[in-house]
C-alpha angles and dihedrals in degrees: 000000000000132000125270117249119207126146104206092177092055093049090049090052092048092048091050094048094047091040088231120195111241096253091053092050090049091050092056091046091051092051093048093047093048093047094048090048090052096049109022102033104028090031093217120171096202118103111263117234126184141158133233107208105196130164117257110265099028094099121268091173089063090052090054092047090047094051091051093050093049097046094042089050097046125112089260100034127209114221104181124070127172116201110198120201126191093225144007095263094057089041089053091049091050091051088053091050091058102034119102115243097025113125089231096043121126093200096103090067097039112099091186089069095204122212104231114225117190139163087274100057108020092103097050123111091238089058089053090054093050093045090052094049110087091197094062120087110223127202113194111197114192140148113254087240091061091063108028096066136038092214134066113003092000097053095092095057092049101050122091114268123205091206093053097036088230139030115298089243091054091050089054092047091055094058117105096199104047115150116192119206107193109199113204089012093186089071094066104070118136145067095283092062093044090050091051092053091051092050095046094049095207123194092222137010119195118183119201122199145134092218114041117184118251094245090063095057093112091056095060110115094170133018125187105171129206092254092059091047088054093048091049092048094240093126135025118283112243119233114194112215125196135166124251094213129061096256109129100153119135098247094050093051093046091047091053089052097048092046090057089043090054092052089048089054092051092050092046092049091051093049094047092046092050095047096038093241130152110267119274115207112204115219135195125227113211115198113208129190097223142005090257092054090047092054090049091054092048091050090053093048095046092050120108089221092061113088090336092299092294092144103042111135092006100100132095122199124207126165139194097245092069109117137186119341092358090059094045092049091051092052093046090051090053089063090070090061088086095056114105093235095050111122093205115109101155128046119194113202138176104209099296102108099085102117139358094050114094107159115147106216103075102121103160129043116190115196100197100183108358118086116252090244088061091050091050094053094051129072087248089092089057091063089074102038104084118102115242094203095044095246140026112298091205086236098118095209091055094047096056138080117219112221110190110210128213090214126085115260095248092050091049091054089053091053093057094113091050090049091051088059088058089067113069100229103193136067134204134201140162119251138177118251128180114239125219091264091055097254122129120245135180118245126186107224127196121204117202123203114251094213142019121283091227105040125207120263115274110271089227091061134065111263091235091069089076094211111142125218118246111249124221098254148325135222092338107117109162087245091068093063107160096048089068091077093077117115100255101034097101091078087032097200132100109235095219111169141201109205137163121250096244093052093045093049091049092051091044091055090051095047094045095041106157102223119173111280109242119212122214114193119189113278112258095219092056123092111254121250118227121179129190111248112212120206107234125207130184112241107160096184098044122093118194130206084235088067087071107082117215088238086066095053091110094115092054093048089052090049092053092050091046091052092050091050098044098047103056121163090260118092104223111225121211121204128192120226131182138206136176140194096211089265107055133016122221126201119199137176124229137169114264116243093228124060137200122229109249116239113225104192093168122084101182116177113248091237089063096049089044089057090049092053090048090052090049092052093048090051095048121117116274094015110126114236095235134126094239090062092064097074092052091046088054092051091050094049092048089052091054091047094049090051090053090064131206095338095057094111094050095044095047092047088064103029108026092124094054092044090050092053093050093046092049091052091049091049092052092047092050093049093048092050095045121102102227124224086220091225121103132168136240119234091252118103127190127188123241120199119205094224107122119131108245119226129198143150093215124129114254125242117204095217145345104222097127090056094232113151127212122174092210095058133088107215125218130186100082123150101197107019116124087227132047093236136031133184130197144204099222144015094254090056090050092047092046089052089055096051092045092050093050096051117110092213096055114098099183139341139184138198103240121228132199113308094004092116106002113191113191109225103168130047092237090070101263110155130207121213118198122218103243144011115211128190115196136169124216122178090341096309123114124223129186119206130195105202129196127183123202138176112261091245091056096047097086097042119118094242095053092047094047090050088050092053091048092049092048091050088050090055092045091051093047090051091050095052115098088215092064108079135160099024129070109209124217138173128225126192113190130186122214092257089051091057091045093050093048086071094210096312119124090196091057093048089054091052092052098045112011 
C-alpha cells in the first residue's frame, strides 16, 4: 500500500484565489482524495473516473477551474486537460469561460494560464508548439461528438495532420497526464463514449452534472443536492403556487404567471434603483407539452386582448424538435435574454432547456400540462435557480422562484411527501480519517437530512394557509463541518413553500408595492465628501510593499531593536588561541576580554541616513519600481528607526550600510512569504465625490432616538450625515451610524451605496463596497475612515478577511500617493459585539477595531 498525497495548503490557496464557494472547494477536495486513494494508496493502474453531482447554479465551472489549478500546481503537475461538452453551445460557453479578455472569463485568477485548444485552432503551428512544450498547461475544449467518432463532426480530429505529425486524437491518446472534465456527464452514456475513454487512456475522468443517471451512483465522489443549495442560499428558493378553484384554462394559468412576473419586475426595478445596479428583467419560462400547445400559448400571449396587450412581442418560442445548427442557434439566442435591453419576457419551451442555458433572470416557471412533481425531477427547475444579484438580496420576493403548478392547491398539499422525494435530501463527500495505526485514509461519508425539504403546515394553523413549518435542520450533520459556512446554513433548512395563487398574488402586491420613489440629494449645508479613487489593475505575480499592513510590521521593529543591540559603541576584538594534545593541534576563536572604544568620526544627520535606507528598500529584490511603493518604504524605514531608539542617528552614522543590507533582506523575505491580494494600483489617482442623489421607496422615519431598527425604513434626525435620511441592512450598521453621528470629532459621514467607493478585491473584477465613509478632525488633522460592520459569525470567514486586506491595502496605497494630501485614510472592520461594547462611543469603537 502506498501513501496518500494531498496538498491541503495548495487547495486552500486555489480556493482563496478563485473565491470558491465552500461546496465547490469540498468537491475538489473529494476528487483529489479519491484519486490519490485510487493511485497512491491502492496502487491501481486503471484510469480513475468519478462524478461531481452538484446542484445547478452552484458553479460547476469553478469546480473545473479549481481542479485544473490544483493539478497544474501539484508537486507532479498535470499539463493536459480535456473539457468535453455535449453540444456546441456549451462548448462555446466553456471557451468564453477560459479565454482572456472575455467578461465571463476565469483566466485572471488562474495561475496555470492554460493555452486553449479548440476545433478552430488545433491544427495551427502555434498549437503544435504549445502541445510540444511540457511546461505549458493546455486546455482542450471539444464537443463529445468531435472525439467519439471518426466521421461527421469528428472526422477532422481523426485524420492525419502534417502540423501535429499525427491525428489530433492520436496526440491526445499519447499523453500520460490527460485529465478529462466531462461537463453534463449524464449526456455521455453509451458504448461510443466508453470506447473513446478506453482509446484516450486518461489519467483521470471527472464528470460534472446536476442529474447523474442511477447507474452511475457508485461513481459519485461528491454530491451537493439542490435542497442543500437552497438551504445555504446559493440558489433561489422555489415556491410552488396552485389555485384553490377548479380553473385550469390556458388564459387563467398564463394570467397567473404574468401577474407574478409583473410584481417580480416591479420589485427588481426598485432594488436596482436603490442599489444603483444595472436593470434586471425577470422572465417567465412556460413549459408546454407539444409544439401545437406552445404555439397556442404564444398566440394568447401575443394577443392584444390578453392582459391589455402587455406582452405582445415579448415572447420567444423554442421547441424540442429543433436539431443541429437550428437547435444550437436557438440556445445561443436564449443567452441574450439576460441582457438589459432584451425585449423577451416570456420563453415558451417544449422540454429542451435542460442544460446549456444558465441565465439568471428566470423568476417564474409555469408548468402548463406537466405535474409539478415532474418539473421538480427534471433539470427544468434548474433553469430558474440561479441568483441574478449573485447572492440573496434579503428581499424575499426577489430570492424566490415561482413554480406554477397544474394541480389544485389542496391536491398539491396532499402530495407533499411525493414532492419531497423529488429533492435529493442527502449529500456525500470524501474526507480524511485517521486509522487505528495512525495512518490517514479516505472515507466516503453520506449526510442524511434530518427533516423534510417541504415541511408540513404548522399544527396551529389551518392547512389551507400553505405555510410550512421550519424544520430543525438540513444537510448539516456535524461531520460535514466546512459546509456549515455557507450563508444560509445557520437555520439549516430550505424554506420551500406550497401556497395558493390568491395568497401569493396578495403577498406579491404587498412586496412589490409601487410607492413613490423619494429622492435624497446631499444636504447643501454639509461639508462635501471627496474620496481618492485608485485605478486598480490585476497583476497576479506582483507583490507590493503596500500589501504589508503596518499592523504586521513586527519583523521590522525586531530588526531595529536587534541592530541597536548588536552595534554598540564598543568594537569587539576576536583573538585566536591554540592548544594541542601532542597528536593534533586545534585553533579556536574567542572574544577578547578587553575592548577598544569605537571611534565614530561621522556625524551624519538622521534625515540623510533615513534617505539611504529608503533607497536601499526601493532597490531590494522583489520591490516594484513604482511611485506608490515609496510611501510604504518610508513607513517601514521609520518603523525601524523608531525601534532603534534614541541612539538611532549615532548608530546609523556608523553602520547605515550594514543596516541597509539587513533591512533589504528582511523586505525580500517578507514579500516572498506574503500571500498577495493580486490587486495593485497604478500611479494615477482620480477624485470621487459622494454626491449622488439617493433614491428609495422606503417609508420615512422622523427620528431614531429610541434605537429601534427596521430594515424597511429610511431614518431621519442625523446631525452630521451628508444626507437627510439613511437606511441600513442590519442592526449593527444602524447602531454604528448612531455612534458615528454623535461623535464630536466627526465632521461628516455617509452610508455608502453600491459603487460609491468600489474596492477591487479579486482579479476577476469583483468589487467590495464598505458600509460607511467618515471624515473626522482631531487636533487639526483630518482622517478618513472606511467602516464595515459584520456579524460576529462572518468576521473570521475567508471572504471578509480578504476584503479587509484589500481595503487596508487601498488605504495604505492612498496614503502613499503624493497626490493624496490633507487626509490620512484608514479602514475599520467592526463585529456586532464590538459595536455593542462601544456603548455609543465612536472613539471606543476605534480603540476596539482600528
